[in-house]
C-alpha positions, 0 to 999 in steps of 0.5 A: 442209265446203264447195265440191265437198268437201261436195256428194255423199251421202257428204261423206268420200268426196267430199272424198277424191275431190277430193283424190285427183283433184287428186293424180292430176292435179297431184301434190303441192303445190309448194314455194311453195304449201306456204309460202304455205298455211302462212302463211295457216294461221298467220294464220287460227289467230292471228286466232282465238286467243281464239275457240279459248280460249272454244270449248275452255272450252265444250267441256270445261266449264272449260278454262284459257285460259292452257293453251289459248294456250300448249299449243295456239295457241302450240305450233302457231304455233311449229311453223309458224314452225320449218317455214317457213324450213327446208322448202326445205332439207328438200326438197332432193335429197341425194347418195348415195355409190355406192362404188368398185365402181359407179364412175363411176355417181352416186346421189341421194335425192329427197323426194316427198310420199307423196300423199293423207294422213289425220289423225284428231285427239283431244279432249284437245288438239284444236287441237295434235294435228290441226294439228302433224301437218298442218304436217308433211304440208303441208311434205312437199307432201301433200294431206290429210283432217283430222277433228277430234274430234267430242267438242269440237264448237265447237273442230272448227268453228273448226279447220275454218274455219281450214282452209277459210281457208288451203287450197283444197278440193283441198289440205286438207279438214276432215271432220266427223262422229262415230266412224263417220266416223272409222272410215270414214276409216281404211278409205280407200285413203289413202297415210298415216294418222296417228292420235292416241288410245288404244292400244285404238283404235290397234289398230283403226285399224291393222287397218282400214288394213291392208286397203289396206296404208296406212302408219300413224303411231299416237301412243298413250299408255300409263303414262309413269313418273317415276323419282325417284332418291335424288340428286333434289331432291325439292321441284323434282321434286315441282313438275315432276311435279305441274305436268306431271300437272295440266296439262289436268286430267291429260288429256295423253298424256305426263302422268306416270302413276305415280311411283317414289320411294326409300322413305325419300323417299316421305313427303317427296315426298307433302308436297312434291307437296301443296305444289306443287299448292296453289302452282300452283293457289291457286284450283282452283275458278277458271278456271286448273284444267281440268275433265275433259270426259267424264262417263264419264271422271269415273266411271272416275277415281272407280272407280280410287280405290276401295279405295286409300290416297288423299291429295288434293292440294287441301284441299277436293273440287271439284265436277264436272266438275272432278276433285280431284287426288290421289296414290294410295299403293302401289297393288297392281301388278294394280290397275286404276290400275296396269294402265290409262292413267289420263288424269286427275289421279290419280297413284300413288306407289310406294316402291322400295328399289333401282334394280333394283327400280325398273327392273324395275317400269318394264319390267313395263309396256308401253313408255311414251310418255315416261319421266321421271327426276329426279336428279343422278347421271349414272351412275345415269341412264345405267343407266336409259337403258340398261335401259329403253325409252320413246318419249322421256326427259326428265331433271329435267323433265316434258311440255315435251319435247313442244313442242320441234320439233327432237325427234322425238315418238312412241312405241314398242311399245304407246305408238305407231308412228312419230313427227313434229314438225319435220323428223321430221314432214316425213320421216314424210309424205315418201318418200325415193326413191333415184335411181341414175344409171348412167354409159356407162363403168360398170365393172359391165358388165365383170362381166356374162356371158359370164364369163372371165379378165377377170371373174376378175381384177376379182373378185380385185381387188375381193375383195383 
């Protein structure tokens, strides 16, 4: 942090004070300022693309360069490119109908930035999950505090450099610090707070934000199910599921978390999944397969496999910090691997006998961030959509929906509150402010007291 935002004894409150002061004096960012700053941000990120790949490799102890460039850098640049030509249209006032009872009055809706907002990013996709929300906030005209995860320090430094290059300190301030700084940020009187992380930490963020009635968007996780139908192409389904699961070493909030497969197809799926993993990662000890960054997470993943029927997906075990991906066959519903979000390259595979049984299994767990369905029978898909709930559904694919700017990204229930990406991100950080414009010839004045025969005639007409 630099300039006025970092000179006091409490850099977080100093940064917030600069942003709040600018908001009080100037309001939100103009359309021209939004567009110009997003172009500068795009240039700053693009110029550091390879530096981000190096930083994330160091922070993870082994992070695929291609995953960084595709899932972090290209995704953010694509989001900026999606927003830039559309901001003026998103921000334009909208006419609203008032109905014949209020004629000839008029109404419109204006879109105003919410104010000073906060963004708390996670460690698994630290660039994407800090900067995609920021694109929505800037498109809406907000001023923002952005705290990257302290668990990826080299990446956080690069994010800070990009933000300082693209924005003035009274527009966007990067915030450095540990979990205590993040907790302090949740207690500020912000106008909106977006948090990405675990469901447990989401509860803490929501409780802290409640002190100031700060509205929150919580992007959490949960156990995203894969439901393979009897009509599915097992080879294609297995490849998509494995690709989604092993991306970023399984450390993805929308990664498949367990697979439900018809009992007669289970063994075929297991064989196809092993084949897919080895085709996707012919050299898993090389740079293409991402490590599990945290030692505590590696121990947790090892504990989840204890006492289970485990089928490794590679022919040989991997040395830490990488974790050997594996299928866990028919774990008990009460086992930790079926209760908790896995967030690593382990994938339970459960056989089912009827579609009703599979749907019941999905509904026995909290609502997930994504549901993946593989099959060719639209009627059976319709039954799944009608009888389950999740943040998003992808059909015959996994994970890719999270990079589509035209789709809202968010959870439901335990997997999150609110959404962003594209126009939805603009709306998240905007207030749709209704404006009612009365006419001097308004007929509604004829219904004001004192009431009499004229009011009775008008009411009779309106109730006809």
